[in-house]
C-alpha positions as CSV (number, residue, x, y, z in Angstrom):
1,X,19.9,19.6,-4.2
2,X,17.3,21.8,-7.2
3,X,13.5,22.3,-6.0
4,X,11.4,19.4,-6.9
5,X,9.2,20.8,-10.4
6,X,5.2,20.6,-10.0
7,X,2.9,18.1,-12.1
8,X,-1.0,19.3,-10.6
9,X,-3.4,16.6,-10.4
10,X,-5.4,19.2,-13.3
11,X,-2.5,19.1,-15.4
12,X,-2.5,15.0,-15.4
13,X,-5.8,15.0,-16.7
14,X,-5.5,17.3,-19.5
15,X,-2.0,15.2,-20.8
16,X,-4.3,12.0,-20.1
17,X,-7.1,13.8,-22.0
18,X,-4.8,15.0,-25.5
19,X,-0.9,15.3,-25.0
20,X,-1.4,18.4,-27.7
21,X,-3.6,20.3,-25.7
22,X,-1.4,19.5,-22.6
23,X,1.8,21.4,-24.5
24,X,0.0,24.0,-25.7
25,X,-1.2,24.8,-21.7
26,X,2.1,23.6,-20.2
27,X,4.6,23.8,-21.9
28,X,3.7,26.9,-24.9
29,X,1.9,28.3,-21.1
30,X,-1.3,29.8,-23.2
31,X,-5.0,29.8,-22.8
32,X,-7.6,31.3,-24.7
33,X,-8.6,34.7,-25.0
34,X,-11.9,34.2,-22.7
35,X,-12.1,32.1,-20.0
36,X,-14.0,28.5,-20.0
37,X,-17.5,28.8,-18.6
38,X,-17.4,25.5,-17.3
39,X,-14.3,25.5,-15.7
40,X,-15.3,28.8,-14.2
41,X,-17.8,27.5,-12.6
42,X,-16.0,24.7,-10.6
43,X,-13.1,27.1,-9.9
44,X,-15.3,29.6,-7.9
45,X,-17.9,26.8,-7.0
46,X,-14.5,24.9,-5.0
47,X,-13.9,28.6,-3.5
48,X,-17.2,28.5,-1.8
49,X,-17.1,25.2,-0.9
50,X,-13.7,25.4,0.7
51,X,-14.6,28.6,2.7
52,X,-18.2,27.2,4.1
53,X,-16.1,24.4,5.4
54,X,-13.5,26.1,6.8
55,X,-16.6,28.8,8.3
56,X,-18.0,25.4,10.0
57,X,-15.2,24.2,11.1
58,X,-14.5,27.6,13.1
59,X,-18.4,27.5,14.6
60,X,-18.9,30.6,12.6
61,X,-22.8,32.1,12.4
62,X,-24.4,29.8,9.9
63,X,-26.0,33.2,8.2
64,X,-23.6,35.4,8.6
65,X,-21.0,32.6,7.0
66,X,-23.6,31.8,4.1
67,X,-24.0,35.7,3.3
68,X,-20.6,36.6,2.9
69,X,-20.2,34.2,0.5
70,X,-23.3,35.1,-1.5
71,X,-22.1,38.7,-1.9
72,X,-18.5,37.3,-2.7
73,X,-19.9,35.6,-6.3
74,X,-20.9,38.5,-8.2
75,X,-17.7,40.3,-8.1
76,X,-15.4,36.9,-8.2
77,X,-17.1,36.1,-11.2
78,X,-16.2,39.7,-12.5
79,X,-12.9,39.1,-12.0
80,X,-12.5,36.7,-14.9
81,X,-12.8,37.0,-18.4
82,X,-15.7,34.7,-18.9
83,X,-18.9,34.5,-21.5
84,X,-22.3,36.5,-19.8
85,X,-20.8,36.6,-16.4
86,X,-23.4,38.4,-15.2
87,X,-25.5,34.6,-15.7
88,X,-23.1,32.9,-15.1
89,X,-22.8,34.5,-11.3
90,X,-26.7,34.8,-11.0
91,X,-26.6,31.1,-11.6
92,X,-24.1,30.4,-9.3
93,X,-25.9,32.2,-6.8
94,X,-29.4,30.3,-7.6
95,X,-27.6,26.8,-6.4
96,X,-25.9,28.0,-3.7
97,X,-28.7,30.1,-2.2
98,X,-30.9,26.6,-2.6
99,X,-27.7,24.6,-1.2
100,X,-27.3,26.9,2.0
101,X,-30.7,26.6,2.6
102,X,-31.3,22.6,2.0
103,X,-28.2,21.8,3.5
104,X,-28.1,23.6,7.0
105,X,-29.1,21.1,9.3
106,X,-27.4,18.3,8.2
107,X,-24.1,20.3,7.0
108,X,-23.8,21.9,10.7
109,X,-23.3,18.1,11.9
110,X,-20.6,17.5,9.8
111,X,-17.3,17.1,12.0
112,X,-14.8,18.8,9.6
113,X,-11.2,17.2,10.2
114,X,-9.5,18.6,6.8
115,X,-10.2,21.4,4.1
116,X,-8.4,21.0,1.2
117,X,-5.6,18.9,2.1
118,X,-2.4,19.4,0.3
119,X,-0.2,16.1,-0.8
120,X,3.0,16.3,-2.9
121,X,3.7,13.0,-4.3
122,X,7.5,12.8,-5.4
123,X,8.5,11.2,-8.8
124,X,11.9,11.2,-9.2
125,X,14.6,13.3,-8.4
126,X,13.4,16.2,-10.3
127,X,9.2,16.3,-9.8
128,X,6.2,15.3,-7.1
129,X,2.8,15.7,-8.2
130,X,0.3,18.3,-6.5
131,X,-2.9,17.2,-5.0
132,X,-5.6,18.8,-3.0
133,X,-8.0,16.3,-1.0
134,X,-11.3,18.7,-0.9
135,X,-13.0,17.3,2.2
136,X,-12.1,15.0,5.4
137,X,-14.9,14.8,7.5
138,X,-17.3,12.6,9.8
139,X,-20.4,12.9,7.8
140,X,-24.0,12.2,9.8
141,X,-25.3,9.0,9.2
142,X,-21.5,7.6,7.9
143,X,-19.6,5.6,10.6
144,X,-16.2,6.5,10.3
145,X,-14.1,9.0,8.9
146,X,-15.2,9.9,5.3
147,X,-13.4,11.7,2.1
148,X,-15.6,14.3,0.1
149,X,-14.9,15.2,-4.0
150,X,-17.0,18.3,-4.6
151,X,-18.4,18.3,-8.1
152,X,-20.2,21.6,-10.1
153,X,-22.0,19.3,-12.4
154,X,-24.7,19.9,-15.5
155,X,-26.3,16.2,-14.6
156,X,-25.4,14.1,-11.8
157,X,-22.4,11.2,-11.9
158,X,-24.0,7.9,-13.7
159,X,-23.4,4.8,-11.8
160,X,-20.3,3.8,-14.6
161,X,-19.2,7.8,-14.3
162,X,-18.7,6.5,-10.0
163,X,-17.0,3.6,-10.8
164,X,-14.1,4.3,-13.3
165,X,-13.4,7.8,-11.9
166,X,-10.6,7.9,-10.4
167,X,-11.1,11.0,-8.2
168,X,-11.3,10.0,-4.8
169,X,-9.5,6.5,-5.3
170,X,-6.4,8.6,-5.8
171,X,-7.4,10.9,-2.4
172,X,-7.9,7.3,-0.6
173,X,-4.6,6.9,-1.5
174,X,-3.1,9.8,-0.5
175,X,-4.8,9.7,2.6
176,X,-3.6,6.1,3.5
177,X,-0.3,6.6,2.9
178,X,-0.9,9.4,5.5
179,X,-1.8,7.0,8.0
180,X,-5.8,7.8,7.7
181,X,-8.2,4.9,8.2
182,X,-11.2,6.0,5.3
183,X,-14.3,4.2,5.6
184,X,-16.2,6.1,3.2
185,X,-16.1,7.7,-0.4
186,X,-18.5,10.5,-1.3
187,X,-19.1,12.2,-4.0
188,X,-20.8,16.0,-2.9
189,X,-23.0,16.5,-6.5
190,X,-24.2,20.1,-6.7
191,X,-26.4,19.7,-10.4
192,X,-26.4,23.3,-11.8
193,X,-29.1,22.6,-14.5
194,X,-32.4,24.0,-13.9
195,X,-34.9,21.2,-14.0
196,X,-39.1,21.9,-13.2
197,X,-38.8,19.1,-10.5
198,X,-35.9,21.4,-8.7
199,X,-37.8,24.4,-9.0
200,X,-40.6,22.9,-6.5
201,X,-38.3,20.7,-4.7
202,X,-34.1,22.9,-4.6
203,X,-33.2,19.4,-2.7
204,X,-32.8,17.7,-6.3
205,X,-30.1,19.7,-7.0
206,X,-28.0,18.1,-4.4
207,X,-26.6,14.7,-3.8
208,X,-24.3,13.2,-1.5
209,X,-23.0,9.4,-3.5
210,X,-21.3,6.8,-1.6
211,X,-18.9,5.0,-4.0
212,X,-17.6,1.4,-3.0
213,X,-13.3,1.6,-3.9
214,X,-11.8,-1.6,-3.3
215,X,-8.0,-1.7,-2.3
216,X,-7.7,-3.2,-5.3
217,X,-8.9,-0.1,-7.5
218,X,-7.1,2.4,-4.6
219,X,-3.3,0.9,-5.7
220,X,-4.7,0.7,-9.6
221,X,-5.7,4.2,-9.7
222,X,-2.4,5.3,-7.7
223,X,-0.2,3.4,-9.9
224,X,-1.5,5.0,-13.1
225,X,-1.7,8.3,-11.7
226,X,2.0,8.0,-10.9
227,X,2.6,6.5,-13.8
228,X,0.7,9.3,-16.0
229,X,2.9,12.1,-13.9
230,X,6.0,10.3,-15.1
231,X,5.0,10.5,-18.4
232,X,4.0,14.0,-18.4
233,X,7.4,15.2,-16.3
234,X,9.7,13.5,-19.5
235,X,7.6,15.1,-22.1
236,X,8.2,18.5,-19.8
237,X,12.3,17.2,-20.1
238,X,12.2,17.4,-23.6
239,X,13.2,20.4,-25.7
240,X,10.6,22.4,-27.7
241,X,11.3,20.5,-31.1
242,X,11.4,17.0,-29.4
243,X,8.0,17.6,-27.5
244,X,6.4,19.8,-30.3
245,X,6.9,16.3,-32.1
246,X,6.3,13.8,-29.8
247,X,3.1,15.9,-28.2
248,X,0.2,13.6,-30.5
249,X,-3.3,14.9,-30.9
250,X,-6.3,13.1,-29.2
251,X,-8.5,14.5,-31.9
252,X,-11.9,12.7,-30.9
253,X,-15.6,14.9,-30.9
254,X,-15.8,15.3,-27.5
255,X,-12.4,16.5,-26.7
256,X,-12.1,18.9,-29.7
257,X,-15.4,20.5,-29.2
258,X,-14.3,21.7,-25.9
259,X,-11.0,22.4,-26.3
260,X,-10.0,25.8,-26.6
261,X,-7.1,25.1,-28.6
262,X,-8.6,23.9,-31.7
263,X,-7.3,27.3,-33.8
264,X,-3.5,26.9,-33.0
265,X,-4.0,22.7,-33.2
266,X,-5.5,23.1,-36.7
267,X,-3.4,25.3,-37.9
268,X,-0.3,23.5,-36.5
269,X,-1.2,20.0,-38.5
270,X,-1.6,22.4,-41.8
271,X,1.6,23.6,-41.5
272,X,0.4,27.5,-41.2
273,X,2.0,30.2,-39.8
274,X,0.8,31.0,-35.6
275,X,3.2,33.5,-34.3
276,X,0.2,36.2,-34.8
277,X,-2.7,33.9,-33.6
278,X,-0.6,33.4,-30.7
279,X,-0.3,37.1,-29.8
280,X,-4.0,38.3,-31.0
281,X,-6.3,35.0,-29.9
282,X,-4.1,33.2,-27.1
283,X,-2.6,35.3,-23.9
284,X,-0.7,34.3,-20.8
285,X,-1.8,31.1,-19.3
286,X,-3.4,32.4,-15.7
287,X,-3.1,29.7,-12.5
288,X,-6.1,30.6,-11.3
289,X,-7.1,27.1,-9.7
290,X,-5.2,27.1,-6.5
291,X,-5.0,23.0,-7.1
292,X,-3.2,23.5,-10.4
């Protein structure tokens, strides 16, 4: 039997956001010549969190561990083709230095069970959904096993955000299928926006936010997740011509303002030639994210 093709969690999220952008990224397999600051911050931040929790799980000395992680940030950021990399690196060092100082005593009490646990959810005979669960642990102040999703954000999630975002319900669905009994779901939020309050009290940059998630929400979130994965897989099996025709634009202000494909999307919409643009404005897509 042929090996199943992968559809990542991040691919499904892009497909949900805009099917045209999904085609450019996963059909044309292109990306902008500069990498998104927000995406770069998230990739590097998650990598630091992964190594941090693995280090704590292994019993590494806290000071040695965190110093090593902070020293890696500048060279790691400089390996990305991102706008103002020095500023981004300095901002990550500031945020994570504060995090390590503020949360040392609490985090040393975590009983870490799994870090970035990998799941592959089959879709038919040809595809599987690929996802990683950020952290599974017993958390001080919470009974039983908790699942955590790391978030590097400009501002903390609102209550509506927490009640609607699908990541944690999907984590729980995958873990339940694997035999875990999950008692708590937590967003592990790191806010990078500098505030006057934060300059005085850095603990205000960090929040562990519990979310009430019912079995019905888990089931619905997983059904939608798998259905979107099936639809995305169907698009990828089309001919190039049919995929191009079927991939509709979700041309909203919020989508287009943050999209790296606006130039080629506009040019194709107006029937213009894009061959030169593809070679000068875009580059082959890099698989930067381990979760991608």
